[in-house]
N, C-alpha and C positions, 0 to 999 in steps of 0.2 A: 336573769334570764329564762325563768319558769314563768314569771308575771308577764314579761314581752310575747311569750307564745300564747299564754291564756287570752290577753288582749287582741292578741290578731283572729284566733279562734270566733271571738264573739262578733269582733267587725266583722269577717268574714260571713258569720250567721245571719247579720243585719242586712249584708250586701246581697244576699240569694234572696231575701225575703222580701226586700223595700226597693231595692233601685233596678233600674231597666238594664237590660243585657250588654247594652252599648258602655254603659258606664262600670258596669262589674266588670266586662275586659279590661278597661280603662284603668281602673283601681288594681287589678290582678297583676297588669303589666308592672303599675309602679312599685309595687310590693316584691316582684320578682328582680326587677332590677336594683332594689336595697338590698335584698338577702345578697344577691351576688356581689354586690360591692363590699360585701363584710367579708368576702371569699378573699384570700390573696392568690387562690390558683385560677385562672384562666384556662379555657380550650377550645379547638377548633377539631370540628368533623368534616373529613375528607370521604365523601362517599365513592365508590366504585363506579356507579352511574349517576348520570342527572338527567330524567326525564328519555332515558332509553338509551342515552348516549354516552361512550364511554368518556370517562374522566382522565383527562391527560394528567392532572396533578398526582393523582391517586397512582397511575403506572411511575411516575415519575419518583414518588416516595418509595414505592416498592422495591423500583432498583436501587432507592438510595440506601434502603434498610438494609437490602441484600449485600452488601460490603461491608454492615457494621455489626450485625447482631449475631455473627458466628459464635459470639462467646457468652452471650448474655439467654436468650430465649432456652428454655428446656426443651423443647420440640421444633424441629426447622424440617420443612419441605426443601428436598432437591430436585432440580429437573435440568434436561438439556435438552436445546431445541435441535432439530437435525442440522445438521453441519456446522453447528455453532460451535467456538473454539472453547468455552468455557462453560463450568455449572453454574447453575445460578440459585441461589438460597433465598427461601420465602420464608417468614416469620409465621408459625401456626395461629390460628385462631384463640382469644381469651387468653392472649399472653400479653405482656408487657417489657419495653425497653428503653433504656436511659441515655440518651445522648448528649454531648457536651458541645458547644459552639462558644467561640468566641469567650469562655468564661462563665456561658450562660448554660445552667442543666435544665433539659426539657425529659418528657416523659412522652413516649408512643405505646399505644396498645391497638391490638386487632380485633373486631369482634363481628359477628354475622347478627345482621339486624333484618326484623321483616321490613319491607319496604313497600307493602300494599298488595292488591289483587291483579291478577294477570287477567289476560284477554279472556280465559275461561272462567275466570271466578274464582281459581287456587292462588294461596297467599304465595309471594315470591318472596326470596329473600337475596341481600346483598352485604358484600363486605365493606367495612367502612374503617379507616385508621383515625383514632382520635390523638390529637397532639394535646398536652396539660405542661401549663407553663406559668411563672410567676407573672403577676400582673404589670408588674414594672417593666418586663421585656417585652412589650406587647409592640411595639414600634421595632424592633430588632428583629422579631418573628418575621413583619411584614415585609420590612426593607432589607433584611441582610439573610435571613435562615431560609427561607422559602426559594428565594432565587437561588441561592446557594446548592439548595435540592435539585433544583432544576438543571443546575450546572453540570454537578456530578452524575446525574441520570443520563445526561446527554453522552458524558462519555463514557461511562457505561455501555450504553448503548451502542456506542461507536466500536469499543473495542470487541463487542459479542456478536457482532452482525456478522453476517457469512457474506465476504466480499465477492464483487462480479466482474467478468469480464463481459463487456458489451460490443457487438456487431452490428453496425448499420444496416437497414434495410429501408424499401419503401415502406412508408407506414401505413400498417397493419388494418384489419378493420376495428382495431382498439384503439387505433390511432397513436399507437408507438412506434417510435423512430430507430429505437434500438432493442435489440434483441438481448436479454441478458444469459448467462449460462454461469455457474459457479468457478469462481478463479482459485485455483490451488497448484500453483506453479512452484516447485519445490527451489527454485534457484534464489540464493543469498548471495552477499557481499563476502562472508564467509568461506562459501565454496567456489565463488565466479572466478575463472582461469583468466585473467586480464593482467597487466601489470600491475604489481602491486603499490607503485607510486601514484599510477592513473586512479586506481582503485580509491585510494586513500583521500585523494583530491577530489573526486567525486562524491565519497560519502560527508566531507567537510563542508562541499559547496552545498548540498543538500540541507545539512543542519543549519547552516548560515540563513538559505532561504527561508526556512521555517520559521525561524527566530528574526526575521526582520520585517513584521506585519506593522510597525508603527513606521517604520523606514519607509515601505512603499507608500503608505498613506500620507507619509511626509511631504513626500516628491511628486504625488498624484498620480502614480501609477496603479494598475490592475495588479493584485497578487498573483503573478505569475511566471514561471520561468522555463525558457524554450530550449532545448538540446538536440543538438544535431549530431547523431551519430554516422559515420561512414566508414567504410571499408571494405574489404573482400568478403565474400561470401563464406559464413562459417567462421568469424571471427569475434562472434559473442555479441552482436547488437542486441538481436532478440533477448538471451539469457539477461543481458545487463538493464534493460527495460524491466523485466520482469523483477530482477531483484532490487530495483529502483521501487515499484510500487509496494515490494514486500516491505523494504524498509521504512516507508514513509506510512505504509496500512491502508493503501489509496487502492479504489477503484481504477479497472481498465477500459477505455473506451478505444477500440481497434477502428479506425474510421478508413474505408477502404475508398479513395478518392473515385477509382474509376467506375464504383458504382453511382457517384452522383451525377445527375444529369443537369443539375443546372445550378448558379450560386446562389439563389433562394433555398433549393433543397439542402444546402449545403448550411446555410444559418440556422434553418430550424433544427438540423443537427446539433450544432453546437446549441444552439438554445436550451438545447431536452437534454445536455449531460448536466449530472450532479457536481455538487462540491467536492472538495477532498478527491481529486481524479486524475489520472495521467491519461491524456489523449495523446494515442500513437498513429503516425501515419506512415507504415512502412512502403521501400521501395519508392521513395518521392519521386526519384528519377524517372519513374516509369509511368507517372500519372498524368493525366492530361489538364492541360491549360493551369500550368503552375506557376505562373506569375498573378493570378489573380485568385484562384483556388487557395494555395498555401497562404498568401498575405491573409485570407479570411480565416486560417486555422491560427495563425501566429497572433493574429490581433484578437482572438476571442475573448472576450470579456468574462468575467468570474464575481459569482456574487459576493455582495458585500461579505467582508469577513471572511472569505474563504478561500484559501489557496489552490492553484490549481498547476499540473505541470504538463508541458506539450514536447513531445519528442517526435522527431523526423530521423527516418532512418533510411540512409541510401547506401548503393555501391558506386556511383558516380555523382561528383559534385557539380552542381548546375550554378554557373553564377549567381543566378536568382537569389540563390539560398546562403550567397555569402555577402550581401548588402550588409551596411552598418546597421544594426537594430532590428535586423531580421531575425535572429536567434542570440539567445545569450551566451551559448557557451559550444563549440564545436568540440566533438570528440572523436579523436581517428582510431580507430580498434584497427589494428595491420595483423601480420603474419604470428604466427607464436613466436615470443618470445621466451626467457630461460624463467621468469618469474612465473608466466603461466602454465610452461612444462613443468616446474615443480607442482605447482597447485593439481596438474591434472592427474601426476604421478600419485600423489598423495591422496587423492580423491578417489583415483580407480585401483590403483595397486597397492595403496598402503607403504609407498615407498618416500622416505624422505631424505636418505644420504643412500649413494651408490656412484660407483665409477663413471660409469655410463650418463649420468646428469652432469658431473663436472665436465666429459666429453662435449655433450651436447650444447653445454655453453658457448664451445666454440665455434660449431656447424650452424646453428639454428638462425644468426644473423645473414649467413647465406643461402640458407634453403626456402621456398616458399612453400609452407606448409601450415596448415591454419588448426586452432586449438581443435577445431570440429575433427579434423582429419586424424591429429593424435588421439582423440578422446574415443573414435571409432575404433583403433586397432587397440587401444587398453581396454576397451570396453569385451572385446573380444579375446581378452587373454585374463579373464578375471580369476580363473583359478591357477595360472600360472604367472607369477609377477615377472619373473625373469625373461621367460617368453614376451612378455608385453614390450618389454625395454627393446630387446632384440627385433622383434618386428618393425618396432618404430624406426630403428637404425637402418634397417635393411629398407626401410622406405624413403629416408631422407639419403641414403647411399643410392638408390634408384634416380631419385630427383636431380642428386649432385652429378651423377654420369649424365642424364640429359640435358642439366644447364652446360658441363663441359664441350658436350659434343655441338650444342648450338652456338657456344663461344666460337669452337673451332670452324664450324659453317661461316660464321658471320664474319672471322678474321680472312679465311683463306676461300672462300668461295665452297662450292658443293664438294664433296669428297672425291670425285671424277676427274676434277682440274688438279688434283696435287700430284707432282711430277715423282713418281714412284717406277723404279727399275723393275724388270720382270724378277731377277732373282734378289730382291732386296724389299725386306719389309721391315716396318717400323712399328713398335709398341706403341698403345696409344698414350700411354703418360710421356713417353720420349716426345711424340708430337706435339704436344701441348708445349713443352719448355723448348724444344728446339728448331720450331716452327716459325714461333713468336716470342722470343726471348724478350724483344724491345717493345713488347703492344701497351705495355703500360696497364695490361689487363689483367684479371685474377687468376689466369691459368697456372701458374706454381703453387698458388693457395690453395686452388682446387683439387691439384694433385695431393699437396699435403694433407688436408681433410679426408680424401678417399683414404689415403693410407691409414688416418685414424680411424676410420669404419672398417677398414679390412683387420685393424689388429698390428698392422707392420712398424706402429710407433715404437 
């Protein structure tokens, strides 16, 4: 080896003295390649900037290593962007980290280097990653490892992002069709007060949708799913939409159709939505030009390989929304049922078992009270759980009495038409049973339930 080095030095001196510069450079390159071929390790350098432009690969490597290097380097940098859900870790300079991929071992190092002179003549520095690996793994590095890093980095970037709620407007001076604000709605399926069976069914449907990318591609359909939510106000349609967005970790686009003045404007709005998002049209029954514009929303095309979800909410069902193929799934959110009542009692009052909850199971099917009504009463009694249940029962009692009175009027006409003598009085409960015993209505049942509410059982 010593004689080889001496020979190289003699040749190098001869080259400097007798050969022209172009030939000298050619010979130097040849020897550099020869020396490199003797080394088993190869290296790739990834700089932070390239001619002043940010290097996306450098950023991807930084994210990738942030999920890997917690146990190896002696010094780590921790930081958290505003509103970001997770802390990000960075490897400090002049350190190294070993990674393994498909049985291959590689080594990463981070260094700070001089990258030239700036516009004012001062030296500028930048960071660069150096990836060292055995030369036999060169193809695996290029074909598998680097794409793997880009994929993992994209997943990390997606999880760390601040999700947005977008509202539509006329394009502003910046050309934006959607105005974003941070989305941080607390609604989840765990706290959602709807029928437990329906809740599980929706969750399973969402999981199945997210796992069927290949199926949608095979049958030639866009990877999207449309939900039609309908029911009275206060039954949880908006909360369900927020829970779906949180479950999928999607952004939300709240599309106000009444602010859309033409089909071309609607088309531009839909084109400018991002992938992995929930597009919401609330109160679709109040929107204009339902047949044309709703069809555009439902038929929205999505970017290749990216899922989308479309939710329409309404209080009244229009036949146009029920046509075959218009929406994938119809969800009826009705008045409060016992499952929703129990969830509300647990959420607001921290009560899971109580005698009044058992009695509510009999009364709720006949009383039109929404989860929002129950939640409002519970919220006002946060410091007195018993009073919360009592107040809800008082409200159900009032509504039950009103239903009973309305039924009497429907059966017998106005109260003035009842034949009552001057010296004769009737108890309101007796009126229900004695004046319409064969009506087939629920008068006797209403009396029984009223007695439950009064504590006469």
